[in-house]
C-alpha positions in Angstrom: 184.2 139.1 30.4 186.2 142.4 31.9 185.5 144.2 34.8 186.8 148.3 34.8 187.2 150.7 37.3 188.7 154.4 37.1 189.7 156.0 39.8 187.8 159.0 41.1 188.0 160.3 44.4 191.1 160.7 46.6 191.1 158.0 49.7 193.5 156.4 52.0 196.9 158.9 50.9 198.9 157.2 54.2 200.1 155.0 51.1 203.0 156.7 49.1 203.3 154.5 46.3 200.5 154.6 44.2 199.9 153.1 40.9 198.5 154.1 37.3 197.1 150.5 36.2 196.2 147.4 38.4 196.2 144.1 36.7 194.0 141.0 38.3 194.4 137.4 37.2 191.6 135.5 38.8 192.1 131.8 39.7 191.0 127.9 38.3 187.3 127.7 38.0 186.6 131.2 38.6 186.2 134.5 36.1 187.1 138.0 36.2 183.8 138.2 38.4 185.8 137.2 41.5 187.9 140.3 41.4 184.4 142.4 41.4 183.9 143.0 45.5 187.4 144.2 46.0 187.9 145.8 42.7 186.7 149.6 43.1 188.6 149.6 47.1 191.9 148.5 45.4 191.6 151.4 42.5 190.9 154.2 45.4 193.1 153.1 47.4 196.1 152.2 45.3 195.5 153.8 42.7 197.3 157.4 41.4 194.8 160.7 40.6 197.7 162.8 39.9 197.0 165.8 37.5 196.3 164.9 34.2 195.7 161.0 35.0 193.5 158.5 36.9 194.5 155.3 37.7 192.4 152.5 36.2 192.0 149.0 37.4 191.0 146.2 34.9 190.4 142.1 35.4 189.4 140.3 32.9 188.4 136.2 32.3 191.3 134.0 31.3 191.2 131.8 28.3 188.7 129.2 28.9 186.9 130.6 31.7 184.0 132.8 32.4 182.4 133.7 29.5 185.2 133.9 26.6 185.5 132.1 23.2 186.9 128.6 23.7 189.2 128.2 20.7 189.2 124.9 19.1 191.9 123.4 21.1 192.6 120.4 18.5 194.1 122.9 15.5 197.4 123.4 15.5 198.7 125.8 18.3 195.0 125.6 19.8 196.1 124.8 22.9 198.7 127.0 23.4 195.5 129.7 23.3 194.6 127.9 27.0 198.0 128.8 28.4 199.4 132.1 31.0 201.8 133.2 28.5 198.4 133.9 25.9 196.3 135.4 29.4 199.3 138.1 29.7 199.3 138.8 26.0 195.5 139.8 26.4 196.4 141.5 29.5 198.9 144.0 27.7 196.6 144.1 25.1 193.4 145.4 27.3 196.1 147.9 29.1 197.2 148.8 25.4 193.6 149.6 24.5 192.5 151.7 27.5 195.9 154.2 27.3 194.9 154.7 23.6 191.0 155.6 24.4 192.4 157.4 27.2 194.4 159.5 24.7 191.8 160.1 22.3 189.3 161.2 24.9 191.6 163.4 25.7 192.8 162.0 28.8 196.1 160.7 28.2 197.9 163.3 29.2 199.9 161.5 31.2 202.6 163.7 31.5 200.5 165.8 34.2 202.2 164.5 36.8 205.1 163.0 38.0 206.1 160.7 40.4 209.1 159.0 42.1 209.1 155.9 39.6 209.1 158.2 36.6 212.3 160.4 38.3 214.4 157.6 38.8 214.0 156.7 35.0 215.2 160.0 34.4 212.1 161.9 34.1 210.6 159.5 31.6 207.1 160.8 32.4 205.1 158.2 30.0 206.4 155.0 32.1 203.3 153.9 33.9 203.9 152.5 37.4 201.6 149.0 37.6 200.6 146.7 40.5 199.6 143.2 39.2 197.5 140.6 41.2 197.1 137.2 40.9 195.0 134.8 42.5 195.5 131.0 43.3 196.6 129.5 39.2 196.6 133.4 38.3 199.6 134.0 40.5 201.5 132.1 37.5 200.0 134.9 34.7 200.9 137.8 36.8 204.6 136.6 37.6 205.4 136.3 33.9 203.4 139.7 33.1 205.8 141.2 35.5 208.9 139.7 34.4 207.8 140.6 30.7 207.2 144.3 31.3 210.8 144.5 33.3 212.4 142.9 30.7 210.6 145.0 27.6 211.0 148.6 28.4 209.3 150.1 24.8 205.9 148.5 27.0 206.6 151.8 28.9 205.0 149.5 32.2 206.8 149.3 35.4 206.0 146.1 37.7 206.1 147.7 40.9 203.9 145.8 42.9 203.2 142.2 42.4 200.4 140.6 44.7 200.0 137.1 44.8 197.1 135.4 46.8 197.6 132.0 47.8 199.2 131.3 44.9 199.0 127.8 43.2 203.0 127.8 42.4 204.3 124.2 41.4 207.7 124.0 43.4 206.9 126.7 45.7 203.7 126.1 47.2 202.2 122.9 45.6 204.3 120.0 44.5 207.0 120.2 41.5 206.0 118.1 38.1 208.9 116.0 37.0 210.7 117.0 33.8 210.6 115.2 30.6 214.1 114.6 29.4 215.1 113.7 26.1 214.0 115.4 22.7 212.3 114.4 19.7 215.2 114.7 17.2 214.7 114.8 13.5 211.2 113.8 12.2 211.4 111.9 8.4 208.4 113.5 6.2 206.9 109.6 6.2 207.0 109.7 9.9 205.8 113.3 10.0 202.4 111.7 7.8 202.3 109.0 10.6 201.7 111.0 13.4 199.2 113.4 11.7 197.2 110.8 10.7 197.3 108.9 14.0 196.9 112.4 15.7 193.5 112.5 13.8 192.3 109.1 14.8 193.0 110.0 18.3 191.1 112.7 18.2 188.3 111.6 16.9 188.3 108.6 19.9 188.8 111.1 22.3 186.2 113.1 21.5 184.1 110.5 21.0 185.0 108.6 24.2 186.4 110.9 26.9 185.5 114.5 25.7 181.7 114.2 24.8 180.6 111.9 28.0 182.8 114.1 30.4 180.8 117.0 29.2 177.4 115.5 29.2 178.6 114.5 33.1 180.0 117.5 34.1 177.7 119.8 32.6 174.8 117.5 34.7 176.5 117.7 37.9 176.7 121.6 38.0 173.3 121.8 36.1 173.7 125.3 36.6 172.1 125.6 40.3 173.7 127.6 42.7 173.6 124.5 45.4 176.8 122.9 43.7 179.2 126.1 43.7 178.3 126.7 47.4 178.9 122.9 48.6 182.1 123.2 46.3 183.1 126.8 47.9 182.4 125.9 51.3 185.9 124.2 50.9 187.2 127.0 49.6 185.9 129.6 52.6 187.9 129.1 55.7 184.2 130.0 57.2 181.5 128.9 55.5 179.2 130.9 57.5 180.8 133.6 55.4 179.8 132.6 52.3 176.6 135.0 50.7 174.4 133.9 47.4 176.2 137.0 45.8 179.5 134.8 46.2 177.9 131.4 44.7 176.6 133.5 41.9 179.8 135.0 40.5 180.7 131.2 40.3 177.6 130.1 38.6 177.1 132.7 36.1 179.7 132.0 33.8 178.2 128.3 33.7 174.8 128.9 32.5 177.0 129.6 29.0 176.4 127.1 26.1 180.1 125.2 25.8 181.3 126.6 29.3 182.9 123.1 29.7 184.8 123.0 27.0 187.0 125.3 28.2 187.4 124.0 31.3 188.5 120.7 29.7 190.7 122.4 27.5 192.9 124.3 29.9 192.9 121.2 32.3 194.5 119.5 29.1 196.8 122.6 28.5 198.3 121.9 31.6 198.3 118.2 31.8 200.1 118.5 28.5 202.3 121.3 28.6 206.0 120.2 29.8 207.5 121.8 32.8 210.9 121.2 31.0 209.4 124.0 28.2 212.4 126.4 27.3 209.9 129.2 26.8 209.0 129.1 30.7 210.8 128.9 33.6 209.7 126.8 36.7 207.8 128.2 39.1 210.5 129.1 41.7 212.6 130.3 39.8 210.1 132.8 38.3 209.2 133.6 41.7 212.7 134.5 42.3 213.3 136.5 39.0 210.6 138.9 40.1 211.3 139.4 43.5 214.8 140.7 42.8 213.2 142.7 40.0 214.8 146.2 40.9 211.9 148.9 42.6 209.6 145.6 42.6 207.6 144.7 45.6 206.6 141.4 45.5 203.3 140.6 48.4 201.7 136.9 49.2 198.7 137.0 51.0 197.3 133.6 52.1 194.4 132.2 54.8 195.5 130.2 57.4 193.0 128.0 56.8 192.8 127.3 53.0 192.6 123.7 52.1 193.0 124.0 48.2 197.0 125.3 48.5 198.2 124.7 51.6 200.7 127.6 53.0 200.2 127.4 56.6 202.9 125.9 58.7 206.0 124.5 56.4 205.1 126.1 53.0 205.4 129.3 55.0 208.4 128.5 56.9 210.0 127.4 53.7 209.1 130.6 51.7 210.4 132.9 54.5 214.0 130.8 54.1 214.1 130.9 50.1 211.9 134.2 49.3 213.5 136.8 52.1 212.7 140.0 49.2 208.7 138.5 49.8 206.7 139.6 51.9 204.3 137.1 53.5 201.1 138.1 54.6 198.7 135.3 56.9 195.0 136.0 57.2 194.0 133.7 60.4 190.9 131.7 60.1 190.3 132.4 56.2 190.6 130.1 53.0 191.2 129.8 49.5 189.5 133.2 48.3 190.8 135.6 51.2 190.0 139.0 48.9 186.4 137.2 48.6 185.6 135.9 51.4 186.8 139.5 54.0 186.8 142.6 51.5 187.8 145.1 54.6 190.6 142.5 56.7 191.7 142.1 53.2 192.2 145.4 52.3 193.6 146.4 55.9 196.0 143.6 55.8 197.3 144.6 52.5 197.8 148.3 53.3 200.1 147.4 56.5 202.1 145.4 54.6 202.6 148.5 51.3 203.2 150.8 54.6 206.3 148.8 55.7 
């Protein structure tokens, strides 16, 4: 599913920087619905409303979550479709689609107003200012998207703001995975045939003895009931009393659909089987450093002091301040892993203050 919002009013003009597009990446086990409580206010507060264009906010389901299709992970390249890079590709495609639709409707006259960033870029009024949000697992996709847009000027998307909420980044807020060493070397045709045969046997064995029992057990555990999600979400909320029925329902709804557990399994497999030394993906710490050093890009990390999922409070927060001086760190007292859902007004307030500094 896709959550889409377009700015229609003028509010909170105390924030000098405005953005043409806001893109939001959700966390593990969630969907684009998790951004629904805060999305309208984010677009109204941060989005530009200059003559000739209105800002848009887009949140989409990451591959394997929400109401997305579940690609066959056993096909060649199947697991890669559940990765962060594919998630970035989906986000960029949605922004491109929205831009094309605005132009076809006569609303894409982006030259109607010029902001400071466009003037800095030599007056190229077609370059759009982009604000990227990432929560938990979605923080990596947010960073990859920022770096990709900055390195591809032909996209006409300038990542001026990156907001990471409770970022589940390995080597930053989570332990690093050990890097694999050595290469596979050259594989003979005979060896390749044997590997393919062994792979087919393994897939058949895994489906019968691992996938099917796990899927059955997972569905029985969840059973599409609100109580399961409510009990689980109390661990993610700093104050369980703030957890409402609508909060639990936003997580429960996707689990009603057929095959939701397959997406969860395939995403987990893609993470476990991916190599941390993959040259296509730099480690999370270096990725954060690269984005924080981008010209005209502000990076903000927001975390709850009672986050029991990704613990940033204390030593991790101090490490972030020392190793990433260009990153603005914002602490929300008494909140947990989902501060933008647990306290919408509080999240908007601290974000406003961070952007005005």
